[in-house]
mmCIF file of the protein (N, C-alpha, C, O) and its ligand, coordinates in Angstrom:
data_MODEL
# 
_entry.id   MODEL 
# 
loop_
_entity.id 
_entity.type 
_entity.pdbx_number_of_molecules 
1 polymer     1 
2 non-polymer 1 
# 
_entity_poly.entity_id                      1 
_entity_poly.type                           'polypeptide(L)' 
_entity_poly.nstd_linkage                   no 
_entity_poly.nstd_monomer                   no 
_entity_poly.pdbx_seq_one_letter_code       
;(UNK)(UNK)(UNK)(UNK)(UNK)(UNK)(UNK)(UNK)(UNK)(UNK)(UNK)(UNK)(UNK)(UNK)(UNK)(UNK)
(UNK)(UNK)(UNK)(UNK)(UNK)(UNK)(UNK)(UNK)(UNK)(UNK)(UNK)(UNK)(UNK)(UNK)(UNK)(UNK)
(UNK)(UNK)(UNK)(UNK)(UNK)(UNK)(UNK)(UNK)(UNK)(UNK)(UNK)(UNK)(UNK)(UNK)(UNK)(UNK)
;
_entity_poly.pdbx_seq_one_letter_code_can   XXXXXXXXXXXXXXXXXXXXXXXXXXXXXXXXXXXXXXXXXXXXXXXX 
_entity_poly.pdbx_strand_id                 A 
# 
loop_
_entity_poly_seq.entity_id 
_entity_poly_seq.num 
_entity_poly_seq.mon_id 
_entity_poly_seq.hetero 
1 1  UNK n 
1 2  UNK n 
1 3  UNK n 
1 4  UNK n 
1 5  UNK n 
1 6  UNK n 
1 7  UNK n 
1 8  UNK n 
1 9  UNK n 
1 10 UNK n 
1 11 UNK n 
1 12 UNK n 
1 13 UNK n 
1 14 UNK n 
1 15 UNK n 
1 16 UNK n 
1 17 UNK n 
1 18 UNK n 
1 19 UNK n 
1 20 UNK n 
1 21 UNK n 
1 22 UNK n 
1 23 UNK n 
1 24 UNK n 
1 25 UNK n 
1 26 UNK n 
1 27 UNK n 
1 28 UNK n 
1 29 UNK n 
1 30 UNK n 
1 31 UNK n 
1 32 UNK n 
1 33 UNK n 
1 34 UNK n 
1 35 UNK n 
1 36 UNK n 
1 37 UNK n 
1 38 UNK n 
1 39 UNK n 
1 40 UNK n 
1 41 UNK n 
1 42 UNK n 
1 43 UNK n 
1 44 UNK n 
1 45 UNK n 
1 46 UNK n 
1 47 UNK n 
1 48 UNK n 
# 
loop_
_struct_asym.id 
_struct_asym.entity_id 
A 1 
B 2 
# 
loop_
_chem_comp.id 
_chem_comp.type 
_chem_comp.mon_nstd_flag 
UNK 'L-peptide linking' . 
ZN  non-polymer         . 
# 
_pdbx_entity_nonpoly.entity_id   2 
_pdbx_entity_nonpoly.name        ? 
_pdbx_entity_nonpoly.comp_id     ZN 
# 
_pdbx_nonpoly_scheme.asym_id         B 
_pdbx_nonpoly_scheme.entity_id       2 
_pdbx_nonpoly_scheme.mon_id          ZN 
_pdbx_nonpoly_scheme.ndb_seq_num     1 
_pdbx_nonpoly_scheme.pdb_seq_num     101 
_pdbx_nonpoly_scheme.auth_seq_num    101 
_pdbx_nonpoly_scheme.pdb_mon_id      ZN 
_pdbx_nonpoly_scheme.auth_mon_id     ZN 
_pdbx_nonpoly_scheme.pdb_strand_id   A 
_pdbx_nonpoly_scheme.pdb_ins_code    . 
# 
loop_
_atom_site.group_PDB 
_atom_site.id 
_atom_site.type_symbol 
_atom_site.label_atom_id 
_atom_site.label_alt_id 
_atom_site.label_comp_id 
_atom_site.label_asym_id 
_atom_site.label_entity_id 
_atom_site.label_seq_id 
_atom_site.pdbx_PDB_ins_code 
_atom_site.Cartn_x 
_atom_site.Cartn_y 
_atom_site.Cartn_z 
_atom_site.occupancy 
_atom_site.B_iso_or_equiv 
_atom_site.pdbx_formal_charge 
_atom_site.auth_seq_id 
_atom_site.auth_comp_id 
_atom_site.auth_asym_id 
_atom_site.auth_atom_id 
_atom_site.pdbx_PDB_model_num 
ATOM   1   N  N  . UNK A 1 1  ? 64.060 22.878 31.333 1.00 0.00 ? 1   UNK A N  1 
ATOM   2   C  CA . UNK A 1 1  ? 63.274 23.079 30.107 1.00 0.00 ? 1   UNK A CA 1 
ATOM   3   C  C  . UNK A 1 1  ? 63.896 22.329 28.945 1.00 0.00 ? 1   UNK A C  1 
ATOM   4   O  O  . UNK A 1 1  ? 65.040 22.591 28.575 1.00 0.00 ? 1   UNK A O  1 
ATOM   5   N  N  . UNK A 1 2  ? 63.181 21.435 28.392 1.00 0.00 ? 2   UNK A N  1 
ATOM   6   C  CA . UNK A 1 2  ? 63.692 20.681 27.258 1.00 0.00 ? 2   UNK A CA 1 
ATOM   7   C  C  . UNK A 1 2  ? 62.867 20.998 26.015 1.00 0.00 ? 2   UNK A C  1 
ATOM   8   O  O  . UNK A 1 2  ? 61.713 20.590 25.888 1.00 0.00 ? 2   UNK A O  1 
ATOM   9   N  N  . UNK A 1 3  ? 63.483 21.725 25.121 1.00 0.00 ? 3   UNK A N  1 
ATOM   10  C  CA . UNK A 1 3  ? 62.787 22.085 23.881 1.00 0.00 ? 3   UNK A CA 1 
ATOM   11  C  C  . UNK A 1 3  ? 62.843 20.935 22.886 1.00 0.00 ? 3   UNK A C  1 
ATOM   12  O  O  . UNK A 1 3  ? 63.851 20.239 22.764 1.00 0.00 ? 3   UNK A O  1 
ATOM   13  N  N  . UNK A 1 4  ? 61.745 20.758 22.188 1.00 0.00 ? 4   UNK A N  1 
ATOM   14  C  CA . UNK A 1 4  ? 61.715 19.720 21.160 1.00 0.00 ? 4   UNK A CA 1 
ATOM   15  C  C  . UNK A 1 4  ? 61.387 20.347 19.812 1.00 0.00 ? 4   UNK A C  1 
ATOM   16  O  O  . UNK A 1 4  ? 60.239 20.335 19.369 1.00 0.00 ? 4   UNK A O  1 
ATOM   17  N  N  . UNK A 1 5  ? 62.409 20.892 19.170 1.00 0.00 ? 5   UNK A N  1 
ATOM   18  C  CA . UNK A 1 5  ? 62.193 21.616 17.909 1.00 0.00 ? 5   UNK A CA 1 
ATOM   19  C  C  . UNK A 1 5  ? 61.596 20.742 16.823 1.00 0.00 ? 5   UNK A C  1 
ATOM   20  O  O  . UNK A 1 5  ? 60.867 21.238 15.964 1.00 0.00 ? 5   UNK A O  1 
ATOM   21  N  N  . UNK A 1 6  ? 61.885 19.474 16.844 1.00 0.00 ? 6   UNK A N  1 
ATOM   22  C  CA . UNK A 1 6  ? 61.370 18.598 15.789 1.00 0.00 ? 6   UNK A CA 1 
ATOM   23  C  C  . UNK A 1 6  ? 59.854 18.476 15.863 1.00 0.00 ? 6   UNK A C  1 
ATOM   24  O  O  . UNK A 1 6  ? 59.191 18.234 14.855 1.00 0.00 ? 6   UNK A O  1 
ATOM   25  N  N  . UNK A 1 7  ? 59.305 18.649 17.085 1.00 0.00 ? 7   UNK A N  1 
ATOM   26  C  CA . UNK A 1 7  ? 57.862 18.567 17.248 1.00 0.00 ? 7   UNK A CA 1 
ATOM   27  C  C  . UNK A 1 7  ? 57.156 19.765 16.620 1.00 0.00 ? 7   UNK A C  1 
ATOM   28  O  O  . UNK A 1 7  ? 56.031 19.661 16.131 1.00 0.00 ? 7   UNK A O  1 
ATOM   29  N  N  . UNK A 1 8  ? 57.857 20.921 16.648 1.00 0.00 ? 8   UNK A N  1 
ATOM   30  C  CA . UNK A 1 8  ? 57.252 22.138 16.131 1.00 0.00 ? 8   UNK A CA 1 
ATOM   31  C  C  . UNK A 1 8  ? 57.398 22.272 14.625 1.00 0.00 ? 8   UNK A C  1 
ATOM   32  O  O  . UNK A 1 8  ? 56.660 23.014 13.977 1.00 0.00 ? 8   UNK A O  1 
ATOM   33  N  N  . UNK A 1 9  ? 58.364 21.538 14.079 1.00 0.00 ? 9   UNK A N  1 
ATOM   34  C  CA . UNK A 1 9  ? 58.631 21.678 12.647 1.00 0.00 ? 9   UNK A CA 1 
ATOM   35  C  C  . UNK A 1 9  ? 57.500 21.072 11.821 1.00 0.00 ? 9   UNK A C  1 
ATOM   36  O  O  . UNK A 1 9  ? 57.046 19.965 12.112 1.00 0.00 ? 9   UNK A O  1 
ATOM   37  N  N  . UNK A 1 10 ? 57.042 21.786 10.797 1.00 0.00 ? 10  UNK A N  1 
ATOM   38  C  CA . UNK A 1 10 ? 55.972 21.248 9.966  1.00 0.00 ? 10  UNK A CA 1 
ATOM   39  C  C  . UNK A 1 10 ? 56.436 20.024 9.193  1.00 0.00 ? 10  UNK A C  1 
ATOM   40  O  O  . UNK A 1 10 ? 57.590 19.941 8.773  1.00 0.00 ? 10  UNK A O  1 
ATOM   41  N  N  . UNK A 1 11 ? 55.541 19.090 9.011  1.00 0.00 ? 11  UNK A N  1 
ATOM   42  C  CA . UNK A 1 11 ? 55.885 17.857 8.321  1.00 0.00 ? 11  UNK A CA 1 
ATOM   43  C  C  . UNK A 1 11 ? 55.636 17.998 6.823  1.00 0.00 ? 11  UNK A C  1 
ATOM   44  O  O  . UNK A 1 11 ? 54.706 18.678 6.391  1.00 0.00 ? 11  UNK A O  1 
ATOM   45  N  N  . UNK A 1 12 ? 56.473 17.351 6.060  1.00 0.00 ? 12  UNK A N  1 
ATOM   46  C  CA . UNK A 1 12 ? 56.279 17.335 4.617  1.00 0.00 ? 12  UNK A CA 1 
ATOM   47  C  C  . UNK A 1 12 ? 55.133 16.388 4.269  1.00 0.00 ? 12  UNK A C  1 
ATOM   48  O  O  . UNK A 1 12 ? 54.865 15.423 4.984  1.00 0.00 ? 12  UNK A O  1 
ATOM   49  N  N  . UNK A 1 13 ? 54.468 16.683 3.163  1.00 0.00 ? 13  UNK A N  1 
ATOM   50  C  CA . UNK A 1 13 ? 53.383 15.811 2.727  1.00 0.00 ? 13  UNK A CA 1 
ATOM   51  C  C  . UNK A 1 13 ? 53.929 14.679 1.865  1.00 0.00 ? 13  UNK A C  1 
ATOM   52  O  O  . UNK A 1 13 ? 54.901 14.855 1.130  1.00 0.00 ? 13  UNK A O  1 
ATOM   53  N  N  . UNK A 1 14 ? 53.297 13.528 1.964  1.00 0.00 ? 14  UNK A N  1 
ATOM   54  C  CA . UNK A 1 14 ? 53.673 12.390 1.136  1.00 0.00 ? 14  UNK A CA 1 
ATOM   55  C  C  . UNK A 1 14 ? 53.413 12.742 -0.331 1.00 0.00 ? 14  UNK A C  1 
ATOM   56  O  O  . UNK A 1 14 ? 52.355 13.271 -0.674 1.00 0.00 ? 14  UNK A O  1 
ATOM   57  N  N  . UNK A 1 15 ? 54.387 12.443 -1.189 1.00 0.00 ? 15  UNK A N  1 
ATOM   58  C  CA . UNK A 1 15 ? 54.259 12.785 -2.604 1.00 0.00 ? 15  UNK A CA 1 
ATOM   59  C  C  . UNK A 1 15 ? 53.271 11.850 -3.305 1.00 0.00 ? 15  UNK A C  1 
ATOM   60  O  O  . UNK A 1 15 ? 52.835 12.127 -4.422 1.00 0.00 ? 15  UNK A O  1 
ATOM   61  N  N  . UNK A 1 16 ? 52.923 10.757 -2.653 1.00 0.00 ? 16  UNK A N  1 
ATOM   62  C  CA . UNK A 1 16 ? 52.019 9.792  -3.266 1.00 0.00 ? 16  UNK A CA 1 
ATOM   63  C  C  . UNK A 1 16 ? 50.569 10.038 -2.872 1.00 0.00 ? 16  UNK A C  1 
ATOM   64  O  O  . UNK A 1 16 ? 49.700 10.135 -3.739 1.00 0.00 ? 16  UNK A O  1 
ATOM   65  N  N  . UNK A 1 17 ? 50.301 10.141 -1.581 1.00 0.00 ? 17  UNK A N  1 
ATOM   66  C  CA . UNK A 1 17 ? 48.921 10.211 -1.118 1.00 0.00 ? 17  UNK A CA 1 
ATOM   67  C  C  . UNK A 1 17 ? 48.594 11.515 -0.402 1.00 0.00 ? 17  UNK A C  1 
ATOM   68  O  O  . UNK A 1 17 ? 47.432 11.765 -0.081 1.00 0.00 ? 17  UNK A O  1 
ATOM   69  N  N  . UNK A 1 18 ? 49.609 12.358 -0.144 1.00 0.00 ? 18  UNK A N  1 
ATOM   70  C  CA . UNK A 1 18 ? 49.354 13.651 0.483  1.00 0.00 ? 18  UNK A CA 1 
ATOM   71  C  C  . UNK A 1 18 ? 49.243 13.600 1.990  1.00 0.00 ? 18  UNK A C  1 
ATOM   72  O  O  . UNK A 1 18 ? 49.009 14.627 2.626  1.00 0.00 ? 18  UNK A O  1 
ATOM   73  N  N  . UNK A 1 19 ? 49.407 12.427 2.574  1.00 0.00 ? 19  UNK A N  1 
ATOM   74  C  CA . UNK A 1 19 ? 49.376 12.320 4.027  1.00 0.00 ? 19  UNK A CA 1 
ATOM   75  C  C  . UNK A 1 19 ? 50.651 12.912 4.620  1.00 0.00 ? 19  UNK A C  1 
ATOM   76  O  O  . UNK A 1 19 ? 51.703 12.870 3.983  1.00 0.00 ? 19  UNK A O  1 
ATOM   77  N  N  . UNK A 1 20 ? 50.571 13.459 5.825  1.00 0.00 ? 20  UNK A N  1 
ATOM   78  C  CA . UNK A 1 20 ? 51.780 13.978 6.470  1.00 0.00 ? 20  UNK A CA 1 
ATOM   79  C  C  . UNK A 1 20 ? 52.773 12.860 6.754  1.00 0.00 ? 20  UNK A C  1 
ATOM   80  O  O  . UNK A 1 20 ? 52.399 11.768 7.181  1.00 0.00 ? 20  UNK A O  1 
ATOM   81  N  N  . UNK A 1 21 ? 54.052 13.156 6.507  1.00 0.00 ? 21  UNK A N  1 
ATOM   82  C  CA . UNK A 1 21 ? 55.092 12.161 6.721  1.00 0.00 ? 21  UNK A CA 1 
ATOM   83  C  C  . UNK A 1 21 ? 55.785 12.395 8.047  1.00 0.00 ? 21  UNK A C  1 
ATOM   84  O  O  . UNK A 1 21 ? 55.451 13.332 8.773  1.00 0.00 ? 21  UNK A O  1 
ATOM   85  N  N  . UNK A 1 22 ? 56.749 11.547 8.364  1.00 0.00 ? 22  UNK A N  1 
ATOM   86  C  CA . UNK A 1 22 ? 57.542 11.725 9.574  1.00 0.00 ? 22  UNK A CA 1 
ATOM   87  C  C  . UNK A 1 22 ? 58.697 12.675 9.333  1.00 0.00 ? 22  UNK A C  1 
ATOM   88  O  O  . UNK A 1 22 ? 59.447 12.990 10.257 1.00 0.00 ? 22  UNK A O  1 
ATOM   89  N  N  . UNK A 1 23 ? 58.849 13.139 8.087  1.00 0.00 ? 23  UNK A N  1 
ATOM   90  C  CA . UNK A 1 23 ? 59.991 13.978 7.743  1.00 0.00 ? 23  UNK A CA 1 
ATOM   91  C  C  . UNK A 1 23 ? 59.627 15.452 7.828  1.00 0.00 ? 23  UNK A C  1 
ATOM   92  O  O  . UNK A 1 23 ? 58.486 15.823 7.552  1.00 0.00 ? 23  UNK A O  1 
ATOM   93  N  N  . UNK A 1 24 ? 60.585 16.301 8.207  1.00 0.00 ? 24  UNK A N  1 
ATOM   94  C  CA . UNK A 1 24 ? 60.342 17.739 8.235  1.00 0.00 ? 24  UNK A CA 1 
ATOM   95  C  C  . UNK A 1 24 ? 60.170 18.285 6.834  1.00 0.00 ? 24  UNK A C  1 
ATOM   96  O  O  . UNK A 1 24 ? 60.687 17.723 5.869  1.00 0.00 ? 24  UNK A O  1 
ATOM   97  N  N  . UNK A 1 25 ? 59.444 19.383 6.728  1.00 0.00 ? 25  UNK A N  1 
ATOM   98  C  CA . UNK A 1 25 ? 59.167 19.981 5.428  1.00 0.00 ? 25  UNK A CA 1 
ATOM   99  C  C  . UNK A 1 25 ? 60.447 20.458 4.751  1.00 0.00 ? 25  UNK A C  1 
ATOM   100 O  O  . UNK A 1 25 ? 60.492 20.632 3.533  1.00 0.00 ? 25  UNK A O  1 
ATOM   101 N  N  . UNK A 1 26 ? 61.489 20.667 5.561  1.00 0.00 ? 26  UNK A N  1 
ATOM   102 C  CA . UNK A 1 26 ? 62.750 21.158 5.014  1.00 0.00 ? 26  UNK A CA 1 
ATOM   103 C  C  . UNK A 1 26 ? 63.560 20.037 4.368  1.00 0.00 ? 26  UNK A C  1 
ATOM   104 O  O  . UNK A 1 26 ? 64.598 20.283 3.752  1.00 0.00 ? 26  UNK A O  1 
ATOM   105 N  N  . UNK A 1 27 ? 63.072 18.795 4.517  1.00 0.00 ? 27  UNK A N  1 
ATOM   106 C  CA . UNK A 1 27 ? 63.796 17.663 3.950  1.00 0.00 ? 27  UNK A CA 1 
ATOM   107 C  C  . UNK A 1 27 ? 63.811 17.753 2.430  1.00 0.00 ? 27  UNK A C  1 
ATOM   108 O  O  . UNK A 1 27 ? 62.790 18.035 1.803  1.00 0.00 ? 27  UNK A O  1 
ATOM   109 N  N  . UNK A 1 28 ? 64.974 17.512 1.851  1.00 0.00 ? 28  UNK A N  1 
ATOM   110 C  CA . UNK A 1 28 ? 65.118 17.542 0.400  1.00 0.00 ? 28  UNK A CA 1 
ATOM   111 C  C  . UNK A 1 28 ? 64.657 16.221 -0.207 1.00 0.00 ? 28  UNK A C  1 
ATOM   112 O  O  . UNK A 1 28 ? 64.717 15.164 0.420  1.00 0.00 ? 28  UNK A O  1 
ATOM   113 N  N  . UNK A 1 29 ? 64.199 16.324 -1.438 1.00 0.00 ? 29  UNK A N  1 
ATOM   114 C  CA . UNK A 1 29 ? 63.886 15.117 -2.191 1.00 0.00 ? 29  UNK A CA 1 
ATOM   115 C  C  . UNK A 1 29 ? 62.492 14.590 -1.913 1.00 0.00 ? 29  UNK A C  1 
ATOM   116 O  O  . UNK A 1 29 ? 61.631 15.302 -1.397 1.00 0.00 ? 29  UNK A O  1 
ATOM   117 N  N  . UNK A 1 30 ? 62.284 13.322 -2.267 1.00 0.00 ? 30  UNK A N  1 
ATOM   118 C  CA . UNK A 1 30 ? 60.970 12.705 -2.153 1.00 0.00 ? 30  UNK A CA 1 
ATOM   119 C  C  . UNK A 1 30 ? 60.681 12.330 -0.712 1.00 0.00 ? 30  UNK A C  1 
ATOM   120 O  O  . UNK A 1 30 ? 61.516 11.734 -0.032 1.00 0.00 ? 30  UNK A O  1 
ATOM   121 N  N  . UNK A 1 31 ? 59.489 12.684 -0.254 1.00 0.00 ? 31  UNK A N  1 
ATOM   122 C  CA . UNK A 1 31 ? 59.069 12.305 1.087  1.00 0.00 ? 31  UNK A CA 1 
ATOM   123 C  C  . UNK A 1 31 ? 57.851 11.400 0.987  1.00 0.00 ? 31  UNK A C  1 
ATOM   124 O  O  . UNK A 1 31 ? 56.881 11.711 0.296  1.00 0.00 ? 31  UNK A O  1 
ATOM   125 N  N  . UNK A 1 32 ? 57.918 10.288 1.681  1.00 0.00 ? 32  UNK A N  1 
ATOM   126 C  CA . UNK A 1 32 ? 56.813 9.337  1.677  1.00 0.00 ? 32  UNK A CA 1 
ATOM   127 C  C  . UNK A 1 32 ? 56.318 9.111  3.100  1.00 0.00 ? 32  UNK A C  1 
ATOM   128 O  O  . UNK A 1 32 ? 57.101 9.100  4.050  1.00 0.00 ? 32  UNK A O  1 
ATOM   129 N  N  . UNK A 1 33 ? 55.005 8.931  3.231  1.00 0.00 ? 33  UNK A N  1 
ATOM   130 C  CA . UNK A 1 33 ? 54.450 8.594  4.533  1.00 0.00 ? 33  UNK A CA 1 
ATOM   131 C  C  . UNK A 1 33 ? 54.832 7.141  4.854  1.00 0.00 ? 33  UNK A C  1 
ATOM   132 O  O  . UNK A 1 33 ? 55.235 6.394  3.962  1.00 0.00 ? 33  UNK A O  1 
ATOM   133 N  N  . UNK A 1 34 ? 54.704 6.742  6.124  1.00 0.00 ? 34  UNK A N  1 
ATOM   134 C  CA . UNK A 1 34 ? 55.090 5.381  6.509  1.00 0.00 ? 34  UNK A CA 1 
ATOM   135 C  C  . UNK A 1 34 ? 54.438 4.307  5.649  1.00 0.00 ? 34  UNK A C  1 
ATOM   136 O  O  . UNK A 1 34 ? 55.069 3.299  5.329  1.00 0.00 ? 34  UNK A O  1 
ATOM   137 N  N  . UNK A 1 35 ? 53.182 4.515  5.274  1.00 0.00 ? 35  UNK A N  1 
ATOM   138 C  CA . UNK A 1 35 ? 52.465 3.525  4.473  1.00 0.00 ? 35  UNK A CA 1 
ATOM   139 C  C  . UNK A 1 35 ? 53.078 3.392  3.085  1.00 0.00 ? 35  UNK A C  1 
ATOM   140 O  O  . UNK A 1 35 ? 53.413 2.292  2.646  1.00 0.00 ? 35  UNK A O  1 
ATOM   141 N  N  . UNK A 1 36 ? 53.225 4.544  2.386  1.00 0.00 ? 36  UNK A N  1 
ATOM   142 C  CA . UNK A 1 36 ? 53.795 4.517  1.043  1.00 0.00 ? 36  UNK A CA 1 
ATOM   143 C  C  . UNK A 1 36 ? 55.254 4.069  1.083  1.00 0.00 ? 36  UNK A C  1 
ATOM   144 O  O  . UNK A 1 36 ? 55.727 3.397  0.167  1.00 0.00 ? 36  UNK A O  1 
ATOM   145 N  N  . UNK A 1 37 ? 55.956 4.440  2.133  1.00 0.00 ? 37  UNK A N  1 
ATOM   146 C  CA . UNK A 1 37 ? 57.344 4.030  2.270  1.00 0.00 ? 37  UNK A CA 1 
ATOM   147 C  C  . UNK A 1 37 ? 57.427 2.510  2.374  1.00 0.00 ? 37  UNK A C  1 
ATOM   148 O  O  . UNK A 1 37 ? 58.325 1.884  1.811  1.00 0.00 ? 37  UNK A O  1 
ATOM   149 N  N  . UNK A 1 38 ? 56.484 1.934  3.097  1.00 0.00 ? 38  UNK A N  1 
ATOM   150 C  CA . UNK A 1 38 ? 56.434 0.484  3.262  1.00 0.00 ? 38  UNK A CA 1 
ATOM   151 C  C  . UNK A 1 38 ? 56.166 -0.187 1.920  1.00 0.00 ? 38  UNK A C  1 
ATOM   152 O  O  . UNK A 1 38 ? 56.791 -1.188 1.569  1.00 0.00 ? 38  UNK A O  1 
ATOM   153 N  N  . UNK A 1 39 ? 55.201 0.401  1.164  1.00 0.00 ? 39  UNK A N  1 
ATOM   154 C  CA . UNK A 1 39 ? 54.883 -0.154 -0.148 1.00 0.00 ? 39  UNK A CA 1 
ATOM   155 C  C  . UNK A 1 39 ? 56.087 -0.079 -1.080 1.00 0.00 ? 39  UNK A C  1 
ATOM   156 O  O  . UNK A 1 39 ? 56.383 -1.021 -1.815 1.00 0.00 ? 39  UNK A O  1 
ATOM   157 N  N  . UNK A 1 40 ? 56.777 1.067  -1.034 1.00 0.00 ? 40  UNK A N  1 
ATOM   158 C  CA . UNK A 1 40 ? 57.972 1.236  -1.861 1.00 0.00 ? 40  UNK A CA 1 
ATOM   159 C  C  . UNK A 1 40 ? 59.018 0.196  -1.489 1.00 0.00 ? 40  UNK A C  1 
ATOM   160 O  O  . UNK A 1 40 ? 59.675 -0.371 -2.362 1.00 0.00 ? 40  UNK A O  1 
ATOM   161 N  N  . UNK A 1 41 ? 59.171 -0.054 -0.203 1.00 0.00 ? 41  UNK A N  1 
ATOM   162 C  CA . UNK A 1 41 ? 60.143 -1.030 0.267  1.00 0.00 ? 41  UNK A CA 1 
ATOM   163 C  C  . UNK A 1 41 ? 59.790 -2.422 -0.237 1.00 0.00 ? 41  UNK A C  1 
ATOM   164 O  O  . UNK A 1 41 ? 60.669 -3.193 -0.621 1.00 0.00 ? 41  UNK A O  1 
ATOM   165 N  N  . UNK A 1 42 ? 58.496 -2.740 -0.234 1.00 0.00 ? 42  UNK A N  1 
ATOM   166 C  CA . UNK A 1 42 ? 58.052 -4.032 -0.740 1.00 0.00 ? 42  UNK A CA 1 
ATOM   167 C  C  . UNK A 1 42 ? 58.362 -4.188 -2.212 1.00 0.00 ? 42  UNK A C  1 
ATOM   168 O  O  . UNK A 1 42 ? 58.867 -5.217 -2.660 1.00 0.00 ? 42  UNK A O  1 
ATOM   169 N  N  . UNK A 1 43 ? 58.040 -3.118 -2.968 1.00 0.00 ? 43  UNK A N  1 
ATOM   170 C  CA . UNK A 1 43 ? 58.299 -3.148 -4.412 1.00 0.00 ? 43  UNK A CA 1 
ATOM   171 C  C  . UNK A 1 43 ? 59.781 -3.317 -4.694 1.00 0.00 ? 43  UNK A C  1 
ATOM   172 O  O  . UNK A 1 43 ? 60.180 -4.104 -5.552 1.00 0.00 ? 43  UNK A O  1 
ATOM   173 N  N  . UNK A 1 44 ? 60.588 -2.566 -3.959 1.00 0.00 ? 44  UNK A N  1 
ATOM   174 C  CA . UNK A 1 44 ? 62.041 -2.642 -4.165 1.00 0.00 ? 44  UNK A CA 1 
ATOM   175 C  C  . UNK A 1 44 ? 62.548 -4.038 -3.820 1.00 0.00 ? 44  UNK A C  1 
ATOM   176 O  O  . UNK A 1 44 ? 63.435 -4.580 -4.481 1.00 0.00 ? 44  UNK A O  1 
ATOM   177 N  N  . UNK A 1 45 ? 61.970 -4.596 -2.782 1.00 0.00 ? 45  UNK A N  1 
ATOM   178 C  CA . UNK A 1 45 ? 62.409 -5.914 -2.337 1.00 0.00 ? 45  UNK A CA 1 
ATOM   179 C  C  . UNK A 1 45 ? 62.056 -6.980 -3.372 1.00 0.00 ? 45  UNK A C  1 
ATOM   180 O  O  . UNK A 1 45 ? 62.777 -7.965 -3.532 1.00 0.00 ? 45  UNK A O  1 
ATOM   181 N  N  . UNK A 1 46 ? 60.951 -6.777 -4.065 1.00 0.00 ? 46  UNK A N  1 
ATOM   182 C  CA . UNK A 1 46 ? 60.486 -7.786 -5.015 1.00 0.00 ? 46  UNK A CA 1 
ATOM   183 C  C  . UNK A 1 46 ? 61.175 -7.660 -6.379 1.00 0.00 ? 46  UNK A C  1 
ATOM   184 O  O  . UNK A 1 46 ? 61.283 -8.641 -7.114 1.00 0.00 ? 46  UNK A O  1 
ATOM   185 N  N  . UNK A 1 47 ? 61.642 -6.449 -6.715 1.00 0.00 ? 47  UNK A N  1 
ATOM   186 C  CA . UNK A 1 47 ? 62.225 -6.247 -8.030 1.00 0.00 ? 47  UNK A CA 1 
ATOM   187 C  C  . UNK A 1 47 ? 63.732 -6.415 -7.980 1.00 0.00 ? 47  UNK A C  1 
ATOM   188 O  O  . UNK A 1 47 ? 64.444 -5.523 -7.517 1.00 0.00 ? 47  UNK A O  1 
ATOM   189 N  N  . UNK A 1 48 ? 64.205 -7.511 -8.436 1.00 0.00 ? 48  UNK A N  1 
ATOM   190 C  CA . UNK A 1 48 ? 65.630 -7.679 -8.515 1.00 0.00 ? 48  UNK A CA 1 
ATOM   191 C  C  . UNK A 1 48 ? 66.065 -8.808 -7.594 1.00 0.00 ? 48  UNK A C  1 
ATOM   192 O  O  . UNK A 1 48 ? 67.254 -9.115 -7.513 1.00 0.00 ? 48  UNK A O  1 
HETATM 193 ZN ZN . ZN  B 2 .  ? 51.706 8.196  1.316  1.00 0.00 2 101 ZN  A ZN 1 
# 
């Protein structure tokens, strides 16, 4: 029997668009969905 607790854990909502993220709800701080995370990465890459 292999339990997968991460599968049962509720996902946090993206702070930008409200879509479920890959992060658990217990995660501290800002949580972004893969799409918004990608956009943030692009912005960060372009600024500076
Ligand atoms: Zn999002």
